[in-house]
N, C-alpha and C positions, 0 to 999 in steps of 0.2 A: 488519619489523613483522609479527606475526601476525593474521591475518584478525579474530580475535575479540577482539584486544585495541584498546582506543580511544584517541585521541590526548588529551593533556590540553588541551584547547581551553576557553576563556573564554565562547565564543559560547553564547547560548541555543538556537541550532539551527547545526548544522554539517555538511559532507560530507567523508567520508572515502573515497577511492578506492584500493583495492587489489587487485589480480590481477583485473581485470574486475568487480568486485564494487563498487557505490557506496553507501556506508553513510551513510544520513542520520540524523542522531542529534538527538533531543530532549534538552536538557541544561540545564533549569532546576530541580534537584533541591529548591532551597529553597522552591519553591512546587509540589511535586509534578507538576513537568512542565505545568503551567496554560499555555495557549496565548494568549499576548496579541496585539494587532493585527499589532505587527511580525513576531513568528513566524510568522504564517500568511503573511505577505507573502515571508518568507525561505524558507519551505518551497515556495510555488509557484515562485520564483526557482529553488532547488537542484533541483526535479524537472524543470523545463525545461532546466536545465544539463545533467542526466544525461541526458536524452532526444537532445540535441543533439551529445553527447559520445560519439564511436565508441568511445573507451576503456572506457565503460561498458556492461556487458551485461545486468546485474540490478541491481536497486536493493532494498536492506533498510532498513526503517524501525525504529529501537529506540531505547531509553532509555539514557541515561547512568547510571541507577540500576535497581535490580533490584526495587525495590518498587513502580514505578509507571511504566506505558508512558506515559500522560498521564491527568491529572485532567479534561481538557477545556479549553473555551474559560475565560480567566481572568474569572471573574463580578465580581471587584473592578474591572474596566473597565467593567461594563455600565452603571452609573448616569451615568458623563460620556457614553457614547455613546448611550443611547437618550433624552436630553433633545433630541437634534437629530436630527430625522427623516434628513436626507442621510446623516449619520454611521451610523445605525443599517442603512440601507439597504445602505451599503458594506460595513460590518461583516459583515451577514450574508450577504453575497456570497462573502467569503473563504473560508469552509469548502468552498463549493460549486466555486469556482475551484480550490482545490487538489484537491477529489475528481476534478474534470475533467480535471486535467493527467495524474494519476495513471493514471485508467483509459484516457485517450487515448494515453498514451505507449507505443510499441512493446516498450518494455523491459519483462520480467517484473519484479514488485514482490511482495515479501514482508514482512508485518508480523511482527516478532520480539517477542512480548508476554509481559511478566513483569509479575505486579501487576496494578494498577488500570488497565482500559483502558475510560474511560468520556466520555459526551458527544462531544464534538469527537474525542478522542482514538479512540473507537470509530469515529467516521465516517471517519478516516483509515485505519483498520484494513480497515474493510469496503471501502473504494477499492482496496484491494491484491488481487492476484491470489491471494495465499495467507496465511493466518494461522497461524503456529505459536506455542503456548504451552506453559508447564508447569501444574503443579497449582496454582501461585499465581494464576494467570489469573484475573481477575475482571471482568465485562463488563455495562456498563449504557448505555441510551440514555434521558437524562433530562430531555427538554423539559416533560413533564408536571408536573416538581418545580419548574420556573421561570416556567410561564406561557408557553412559546414551542411553536411548532410545527415538527417536525421537516421539514427540505427534501423535496420531491419525489423528486429522484434519489437520495438516501440511502435514503428509505423503500422504494423501488422495489427498491433492491439488497438491502435487508434481507427484503422479503417473497420475493425470487426466491431467497434463500438459505434462509430457514427459513420460509416459508410464511406465509398471511394470518393464521391463527390466532395462530401463536406471536408474529409481529409486533405484532399488536395487544396481546398479554400483555405483551411488553417496552415497548411504546410508552405503554400506556395506565397501567401500574404504576410505570414508572420502577424497577423493583427490579434489584438487582444479582444476577447469576448467575455461579456458579463455572465452572470449566474443563470439567469433565465434563458440565454441562447444555448448556455452549455448544456443547461438541463433538456431543452428541446431537441438538442443533438443527440442525446445520450450519453454525454460525456460524464455528467454527475448524476448518482442516484436519487439524491434528494437536496431541495431547498428548505432550510429550517429558520425560523426566526432567529435573528441574531442572539437574543437573550436566552433562547433554549437549545442553541446549536451543541454546545458541549456536552449538556445533561443529556440531550437526546441521542448524542452519538454515544456516550457511555451506557445509556439504558440498553441500546441496542446491543452493543458489544457484551455487555452482561448476559444479555437473554441468549445470546450464541453460546457464551461460555457454559451455561448450565445444559447444553445440550451434549450428547455423547460424542467426544473427540473422534472417534472411530468413523462416526457417521458424517463428521463434518470433514474430515480429510478425505474419506472415500468419495464423498459428493463433489469436492473441489477437484480431486484427481480427474474424475470423468469428465467433469465440464471442461477442464484443461486440456484434456485429450480432445475432446471434440473441438473445442476453440481452436487448437492447432492441427486437426484435420489428422489425426493420429489415433483414432478408435481403433484401430487393430492391435492395439497392445491390451486385447481382452485377457489375456492370461493373467496379467499381474492384477487387473482390475477383478476377475472372478476370484483370485484368491484373497483380494480385502474383502469381497463380500461373504466369502466362506468364513474368514477369520471372524469376521463381524457376528456371524452366527453362532460362533463356539465362545465368544468373549464373555467376559464377566459383566461388561456393561450391558448387554443385551440381556442376560439374565435379570441383572437389576431393573432395566427398563420393563420387563415382563411383569416382575413383581410388584414394582411401583405402580405399574396401571392397574394391576387385579388388586391391590391394597388401597388404591385411591390416595397415593402419595407422591410428592416429588421424588423422581429418581436422584441418586446420589451416584453420579459417572465419575470414573477414576482412570478412563483411559486404557483399559486392559480388558 
């Protein structure tokens, strides 16, 4: 199976593992990948599954269709949810829980974005370490259109990526921006020609997957701590650094360098 080819699966959300890459697919094309309650729960479960699976080195989030990454939460569910405060609180927590498991996972994550990436879909993309798109990419964070307030962690990530003034622009207006403006803002990492986007995203993921897992997880942890303003947690970080120096992967990396061959890292 080619890395850029998806299985014919009938589930709204599914995981496909191939060659060290865990592809997490949003697959509700008839509703433009609007994410309903059960899908949020499935996404949380799948990310946790990837985190705990040593076979998965990198996660890629993508859509089963080229026109939409995700149109966000399924608004048709809102009427039934928000008549009950307990259900409303539980539902509101789901996107934040998903965001947290993506961010806290030691595995690098990439959002492969084609078409609309709006609301909760954009929140998923922002939680990823990288966002790759093509010229069709369109981005928006739209709680102001619904009378909602964007969550604190998502807002902080947005501010850290694009700055406070641009974050206010996006949140106050709820407007949809194109790929070029998103790139200029720092919302996306790369704009790739449409015909090359999938292959380039998997090529980059495969490059990351070949590197030492402990190095990737350590770097991600340190960067996230700086991102959150919690660099004081240096004891844990120093332990990670010491563990890396005594790891089999470090020995393998040194031997491979001296022997002029590609290292075979095993994550231990």
